[in-house]
N, C-alpha and C positions, 0 to 999 in steps of 0.2 A: 511552460510555467517559468517565470523569471527567476534568475539565480538570486540567492540570498547574498546581499552585499557584505563585505568584510566589516563595514561600519556597524553592523548589527551586533557585533561582539566587542566586548570591552572587559578588561581586567580590573577588578576592584582592588585598590591599593590596600595592602595589609591583610588580604584574604588568606585563609588557611589552605594548606595543601600545596603541592607542587604546581608548576605552570601547566603541566600535562593534565593534572587532575582538574584544575580550574577550567581549562578548555573543554574537557569532557562535560563538566557541570554546566557550562554555558550552553552547549549544544543540547544536552538532555532537558534542561529547563525550557529552552525554546520550543522543543518538540512537544513536551508534556503540556505546555501552556497553549499550544495551538498556533504559535507564531510561525513555526516552520512546518509547512504542510508536507504530507507524503508526496514524493516525486520532485520536490524542490531541489535545485542544484546547490550544493555547498560551495563556498569560496575555495579557490585553489589553495593548496598548502602554502604556496609562496605568498599569495595575496593575504591570507589570514595571518601569516607570520609577520608580514611587514606592518600590518595595522597596529597590533598591540606591542610590537617590538620584541618578538620572541624568535627562537631559532625555528627553521623549517622542519627539522627532525622532530622537534617537540610536537608540532601540529600533526605531522605524519603519524607519529606513534599514537596520538590521541584519536585520530581518525581510524586507525587500525583497531584500536580497542572498541570504538563505537560500532565498527562493522561487526566485530565478534559478539557484541551485545545486541545486534539487530536494530540499532538506532539508525545506522547508515548502511548503504550498499555501495559497492565499487563497480563502476562500469568501464573497466579497462582504461583506455586513454581519455575517456570522456570526463572522468573525475568522480566525485563522490556525490551521492544523492540521499535525501531522507528516505528511509525504507518505507515501503508500503505497509509493512507489518510492524512498524515501530510501536512500542508500548504507548498506551493512551493514559491520560490522567484519570484516576479513579473518580467516579461520580458519586458524591455523597448526597443523601436526601436532604432537601431543604428543611431547615429547622423552623419550628413555629416561632413567630415573633414573641419576644419576651414581654411579659406583662409588666407595665410600669408600676413600680412600687410607690411612687410619689404622685399624689394628686395635684398636678400642676394647675389644672383648671380650677380646682377649688382654692388653691393658694393665690392665684392671680384674679380670682373673681370672674373668670371667663372673659376677661377683657382681650385676650390674645387668641386668635383663631387662625387656623391654617388658611392660606390664600386659596380660594376655590379655583378649580381648573377652568380655564376659559375655553368654551366650546365654540367653534366657528365652522361654517360650511366650507367645503373645498373650493367652491367657486366664489369666495367672498370678494375677489377683486372685480367681479362683474356687477356688483351692487353699486348704485350711484352714490350712496353714502354708507360705506362699509362700517365705520366706527371701530376699526381694528387698530389697536395701539401697536407702536413699534414698526409700522410699515410705511415706507416712503411713497409719496404720490409721484408717479413718473411724469405727470404733466407739470409739476412744480419744481422738479429736480433739474438742476443745471448740469446736464450730462457733459456738455462740451468743456466747461471750466473744470469739472471734477476730473475728467480724463487728462486735461493739461496739468493739473496739480499732481495727479498720480504719476504721470510720466516724469515730471520734474523731480518729484520726491525720490523716485527710484533711479534717477540718473546719478552719474558719478560725481557731478559737481556738488549736489546737495546731499550726498549720502551721509556725510559726517553729521549734518544737522538732523538727519532722520534718526540716526542710531546713537547720538550722544546721550549719555545719562546725565541729566542736569542735577540729579540727586536732591539737593535742598533748595532748588529754585525752579520756577516755571520757564518754559521756552520763551526767551525774550521777544522773538519775532512774533509769536502768537499773541503775547501780551500787547504788543504794539498794534497788531491788527484789530484786536478787541477794542482798544482805546480809540483808534482812529475811525473804524468802520462800523463795528457791531453795536457798541454801546451808544454812540451818538444818534443812531437811527431810532433808538428807544428812549431818547431824551435823557441819557445818563452821561454825566461828565465825571470822570474818575481819574485818579493818578495810578501809577504803577503799583504803589504799595497798598492800594485799595482793591486790588484784583487778586483773587485766589482761584486757581484752577483745581477742580476736584474730579474724581472718577465717577461722574454721574450725579444725578439729583440726590440719591440716597446718601452718598458720601458727603455731599454738601449739607444736607440736613443733619447728619451725624456731627459734623464740625460745629454747626450752629447750636445744637443741643449741648455739646460739650462746653462751648463758649458761654452759654447761658448758665449751665450748671456750676461751672467753676469760676464764673464771673471774670473771665479773661478780658483783657483790653482788646476786644475784637469788634470794632464797629462794623455793623452790617447795614447796608443801604438797599439791599434787594438781592434776590436770587434769580440769576439768569440761566435758564436751561436752553442749551443749544439743540 
């Protein structure tokens, strides 16, 4: 079983208790939550001390206390491991769903309903016309160019462009690609200030409804879904 990395532990600034108590709490919470499985090897006292920036003796004392509480076991020079008999989190019976006190269906006139679950066969991709939304057609997908774009985006030269937070503006290179390539193919001629990138079609419709409701100066000449 792989060892638990030191990065799985972090100290919360301003937390109550001594550093030794906080380390014990981190380990016990991880075991009770099921994140640290029985038999998993704990980080060395030196490794765990270096990550949050505490002394090694603090980690050693916390480990010793966890061994006495049967959360951890010590295997000589092999290190510390999560005990096979470590306490488990208590299992509480699931409570019944609370009855809704407000009749939302009556208030809304039944206009809003939950989206039905889409059922589809497991071999849907074998159908000549599957009509399954959100799935790409491998015969129409340009795998070669996609692979080249992925390799370039993950390279060192374009890493800054990939990770830069533009905050209050859209990616200028993507805007230029839309203006020169995508939109002209659809017979659309637009300027940079006429293009707004959104997080999908639903986000675009939300902006349009807000613009209509509050009568913003937001001219819309069409909605393009990529």
